[in-house]
N, C-alpha and C positions, 0 to 999 in steps of 0.2 A: 503494500499499499503504499504510494507516495504523498506524502504531506509536507506542508510547508514549515508548521511550526506548533500551533495551536493546539487541536485535540491529540490526547494520546491514542494510541492505538485502539486500548480497551474501551473508551468512549466511542470512537468512530464503529467498532463493532457493536455495541449495544444500542447505538443510533439506526446502525443497518438492520437489525435484526434479524439475523441469518445466522446459522452455525454450519459448519463443516460438516456433509454429509446428510445435511436437509435436502428433502424434495426441492427442487428449483422452483420458485415461484416469481414471474417475471413482475407481477403487480407489487408482491412485496419488496421485490429489488428495489423498483421505482420509488417506491412510498420512503423505504431507508437514506435511498440517495438523496430526496428531499428532507427528510429528517435530519439527516448529517448536515446539509447546506444550513438548516435553520438553527441548529448547535451554534453553526460561525457566526449566524447573524445574531443570534441572542448576546454576542460578546464583540459587538462591533464592526464584525467583518461582512458589512452588507453586501458584497459583491461577491462573495464566496460561489465557488462553482465545483461542484462535485459530480464528478463522472465516472461510470462505470464501462469498461470496454469487455466484454464475453471472451473467453477464450475456451472452444469447444475440445474436448477429448472424446472421439467417437469411439475410439477402442475401449474405453473405460464407462462411456456414458455418464462424461462429468462434463460440468461447465465451471471454469472459475472466473471470477472477475477481477482485474487490475484496476482498484480505485485511484482516480488522480484527483488530487485537492488542490485548487489556487484559491486561496485565503484572499488575495485581495487586500488592500488596506485597512487598516483599523480605525474606525470613525469613533471621535469622541463627541459628545453633545455639545453643543455651542449654545447660545442664547434662544430660551424659550419666549418667544411674544404670544399672547392670547389676546385677540382682539374681540372683545363681547362689550356690549353696551349695557350689560346686566352688572351692576356693581357687586350683588351676590357671588358672583363667579370670580372676579377679580381678587376679591379680598382673601379669601383662603389661599390662594393660588402663591399670593404675595409674602403671605406668613410663612408658607414654606419654603419660598425663596430665601427669606431673611434669615429663618432657622438653618437652614444647610450651608449659608454663609457664615453663621456664627459657629459651624462644627455641633448644632445639636441635632 
């Protein structure tokens, strides 16, 4: 499994949800690849791409996948601006921002 650096192999294995020797399930493999990409997205790698290339072994009736991960840049949250004419929405958000700045 090729990956740049963020997730360790065990985390990717759990996200993919397939185990060695299990009956191949294309829908489950696709779902697992999407889940792995979402794991990267939850950690700021919003442009992460996780691709699987099948390798068939007809003699053994097996399929293996070479998984390639391209993390892309890790994004950090910038300024959050909420435009809402209702003051009751703006006040709690400003309190949260102030608390975070003070380290509360």
